[in-house]
N, C-alpha and C positions, 0 to 999 in steps of 0.2 A: 061225416063231411071229407071230401077227396084232398090230398094233400096239395099244396101250391105248386104249379108247374116251375119246372128250373133244373139247373145242375144238380143241386142238392134237395134232398128229400127234407120237408120241414115237419119235423118231429114235434109236433104240438105237446106241451106237458100233460094237458088233460087226455091224449090219446096213448100215452105211456104207461106200459104195465107198470104199478108200483111195486109189484114184488114178484120174483119169479123163484120157485122153490124147488130144491133136489133134494137128495136123500140126506146130505151132511149138509148140504152148503144153502143160503138162499141169497139172492139179489136183491139189494133193496136201494132205493133212491137214497141219493146222499143227504146227511143232515150236518147243515152248518156247525154242528156242535164238534163234530169229528175232523174238522179242517188243521187243528193243531196235530193230529195223529198222522194226518197225511202228509203235512209238512216234515213232520219227522223222517217218514219212510222217503217223500222226495229229496230228503235232504241227506239221507244216508249215503254216503260214498260207494258202497257195495252195491246198493240198488240202481244208483247212478252208472257205476261203471257196468252192469249188467244191461239195462235195458234205456237208457236214456241219450237221446240225439243231442240233447243241452250241453252245453260247453262247460257245464260244472253243475255239482247238486244246486237244487232251487231251496232259496230261501222261503221262509212263512210268507212273506207278503207277495211272492210270486205264484205260491201254490194255492194261497187265497183266490187269488184273481184267475188262476186257471181254472179252479173249481167253480167260480162265481159265473166264468165265461162259459162252460158247460152247461149249469145250470141255464141259462139263457139261448145257448146254442140252438139253431135251426139245422145243424148238420151233424153234431154228436150227441150219444146216447151213453150214459154213464150210469154205472151202478158201484153201490159198496158191498163187497163180499163180506157175508157174514157166517159164521156157523149157524146152522139152524137153532133158533130162538135166541141166540147170543146175543149181546146188548152191543159189544164193540166190534166194528169192523176188524177183518184181518187183512184186508186188499182192497184193490179198485179195478174194476173192467169196463170197458169202453168200446163201443161201436163211434169208430171216428170219420168223417168226411162221406157221411153217409150221402151216396149219389141214387137219386130218383132215376135219372137218362139212363145209366149204367146197372142199377139194382144193384151196387156194390157198396162196400166199405171196410174199413180198418179196424183190426183189432188191437186193443192195448190192454195190458194185463200187469199187475204187479201184487204179489203178496209179501206182505210188509215184515212181517218178525220171522227171524227165521227159524225160530220155533212152529210154525204154521205152516213151511215148506217141505216138500218131498214128501207130503202123506194124501196126494191125490186131492188135496182142496181147488186149486188152480184149475187142474184138468176137469174137475167137476162144473167149476164156474163156467170155463168155455163151453163146455156142453150145453149147459143152459142157455149161455148166450147164442151160441148156434141155433138152438131150436127157437129162441126168441126170433132172431134174424130172419131166419129161413121161413118160418111159418108165420109169425105175426106180422114183420115190418114187410116181409115180402122180398127180401132181396136174394140173389142169385150167387154172389161171390163175395168171400170174406178173405181178405187179405191180410199179411202182418210182415214184420220183418224181423229178425233175431241175428244180433252178431255172431260170429262165427266161431267165437272162443265160449260161447253159450251153449255148449254142447247138450248140455241138460234140458234146456226148454226146446230145442231144435227135435231132440228124441221125443219129447213129451207131444208136441204138436204134429209130428209124424204120427205117433199111436191115435190121434184124436183124428186123423184123416188128412191132414194139410200136406200139400205136395211142394216140394221146393221147384220153384218155376225160374230162378236166377237169383243174380246177387248185382251188388253195387260193390265193385270193386274198390279198395282200400278208402271206403266211406267214414269210417271212424278211427280217430286217434285216441290211443289209450295206452297210459304208460309207455309214451315214447315210441309206440308201434302202431301202425296202421294197419286196421282189420276189414273185412268185407262183412257187408251187410246180406244176409241171406234172406230172399224174398219166397214167401210161401203162400199158398192159398188153398180154400176148400170150394168147393163149388156145390150149390143146394143138391145137386143129381148124387154127387159123391158121398155129402152127409147123409142123403136119403137112403143108399144104398148099403151105410154102415151104422145107421142110427137105429136103437132099440124102439121099436113100436109104443105111441104115445099111450 
């Protein structure tokens, strides 16, 4: 059945992939029993500092509402990041503002526990989501933003093929200083040129 016409692609739940498998990680649909864990992550000042446009870390009720809304959203497509066959998620990755008219979306990712960072899990999760976005959802462009002080993330995105396309100057205030948001994207043709064969 074709998607409903309009600005945003209507991603019906029954059309969505339930699980995306990688070598070390897998992306699964959210389980409400994990919302408490998500609240811990989204309430963490370090994660907020590095990734969030919100004015402060989120409390549990706001996080639960965020994920309930994502579950029902026609324009967001979100997964929990798990280690292969692991029970508890290690992060969250989403396509947001999925636009049928423009064949584009925005990417958002967090890896919750510091012990799970710098191991390549986030990069593998992004690669899985890009394959899904370009091959299954039929998108042409995936964009994201990263704050200028998050150099590690910017470097990881560049290694995955994302290109810096601009910046929002002084877009975010952290610790009494203004910082730029670096705008990045990857096109389907760029991803295909660098992607390993299926």
